[in-house]
C-alpha atoms as one frame of an Amber mdcrd trajectory, in Angstrom:
protein
 154.001-124.896  41.209 150.859-124.525  43.299 148.991-126.993  45.454 145.303
-126.270  45.222 142.182-127.657  46.727 138.649-127.340  45.457 136.085-125.973
  47.847 132.541-126.932  46.882 129.340-125.497  48.182 125.807-125.819  46.840
 126.298-124.307  43.392 129.864-123.194  42.946 133.429-124.367  43.059 136.356
-122.185  43.995 140.033-122.939  44.230 142.186-121.909  47.132 145.982-121.835
  46.942 147.310-123.722  49.947 150.961-123.813  48.958 153.029-121.956  46.395
 156.644-122.439  45.460 158.821-121.394  42.557 161.140-123.895  40.943 163.765
-123.030  38.327 164.701-125.780  35.880 167.871-125.497  33.779 167.214-127.387
  30.549 170.893-127.802  29.607 172.079-129.090  32.996 168.739-130.724  33.927
 169.057-129.223  37.396 166.160-127.844  39.327 166.451-125.260  42.055 163.865
-123.946  44.474 163.698-120.148  44.460 162.991-118.905  47.958 161.638-115.352
  48.050 159.551-115.097  51.237 158.918-111.360  50.808 156.778-112.169  47.758
 154.612-114.906  49.271 151.561-112.617  49.272 152.193-111.555  45.657 150.862
-113.236  42.580 153.466-114.934  40.429 152.463-113.160  37.304 154.979-113.396
  34.536 158.246-115.100  33.698 160.366-113.612  30.927 163.674-115.334  30.270
 165.627-114.626  33.433 163.141-112.361  35.230 160.083-113.143  37.297 157.659
-110.243  37.664 155.821-110.441  40.989 152.615-108.411  41.044 150.065-107.366
  43.616 147.119-104.978  43.359 147.316-102.182  45.919 144.254 -99.923  45.690
 144.215 -98.441  42.195 147.789 -99.448  41.446 149.523-102.615  40.385 152.843
-103.028  42.197 155.351-104.859  39.978 158.636-106.182  41.365 161.149-107.830
  39.017 163.287-110.647  40.394 166.347-112.007  38.551 166.709-115.787  38.742
 170.247-115.502  37.326 171.735-113.576  40.246 168.898-113.982  42.789 168.365
-110.243  43.120 165.305-108.058  43.440 165.028-105.239  40.896 163.486-101.811
  41.364 159.734-102.050  42.006 157.319 -99.786  40.148 153.590 -99.141  40.051
 151.126 -99.001  37.186 147.932 -96.990  37.589 144.898 -99.225  37.029 141.486
 -98.245  35.728 138.164 -98.780  37.427 136.971 -98.220  40.966 139.719 -99.110
  43.433 141.691-100.642  40.584 138.912-103.144  39.923 139.530-104.175  36.351
 137.435-107.303  36.852 140.521-109.443  37.353 143.780-109.097  35.459 145.406
-111.153  32.776 149.013-110.331  31.999 151.759-111.198  29.571 155.109-109.802
  28.557 156.627-109.510  25.103 159.528-107.526  23.671 160.090-105.556  26.886
 156.445-104.580  27.263 154.010-105.607  29.986 150.455-106.160  28.722 147.521
-106.006  31.150 143.863-106.527  30.358 140.662-106.907  32.325 139.579-110.508
  32.384 135.886-109.555  32.483 133.655-107.262  30.475 130.100-106.668  31.646
 128.112-103.888  29.906 125.239-104.137  32.410 127.698-103.023  35.130 129.296
-100.427  32.824 132.546-102.404  32.972 134.541-102.448  29.745 137.673-104.514
  29.251 140.569-102.170  29.991 143.902-102.651  28.224 147.234-101.240  29.435
 150.667-101.582  27.831 153.645-100.538  29.958 157.415-100.625  29.678 158.482
-103.771  31.585 161.660-102.107  32.897 160.265 -98.792  34.139 156.493 -99.229
  34.387 155.895 -96.204  32.140 152.443 -96.493  30.566 152.823 -96.650  26.790
 149.164 -97.242  25.924 145.860 -97.196  27.769 142.562 -98.167  26.154 139.508
-100.350  26.455 137.490-102.905  24.558 133.919-101.652  24.347 130.634-103.030
  23.111 129.386-100.875  20.237 125.796-102.107  20.238 124.035-100.603  23.246
 120.790-102.534  22.803 119.122-104.265  25.720 120.259-107.685  24.464 123.851
-106.492  24.234 123.731-105.313  27.872 123.164-108.936  28.902 126.462-110.078
  27.395 129.369-110.965  29.675 132.821-111.515  28.219 135.570-113.401  30.056
 139.104-113.133  28.662 141.573-115.863  29.562 144.781-115.072  27.710 146.633
-112.307  25.892 148.632-113.295  22.809 151.087-110.746  21.419 152.866-111.304
  18.111
């Protein structure tokens, strides 16, 4: 759960996280519990998969991933995933997890800046890269260079 405030200036709006907390809710017992992990306050709460929360933070050209078990309140072994782009700049990251695999993709694609949408699939337990690729624009015409693509979600079936 995040408390956010909108910050408006002349032509844009941006959101700033002013408070972040993690709450676990047990559906069968209808109990809720606050999960206090102060060492991850600067991390992004990226993914929840059953009983694990994967905290992530970009560090240069690497994504640091730290699993945290909500069942026994323990921190798992952290690992890094090598990112593409300059200084790991994939134009923002969208992430999901499915069947033990961590899926990462660039949230922006901008041919005029020579930025394609990178895609990485890694083992969620070890961080081993299983696939690395990119979504590219085949038509290199001038009109195509003006296209910007913003991805918002990854769905894996």
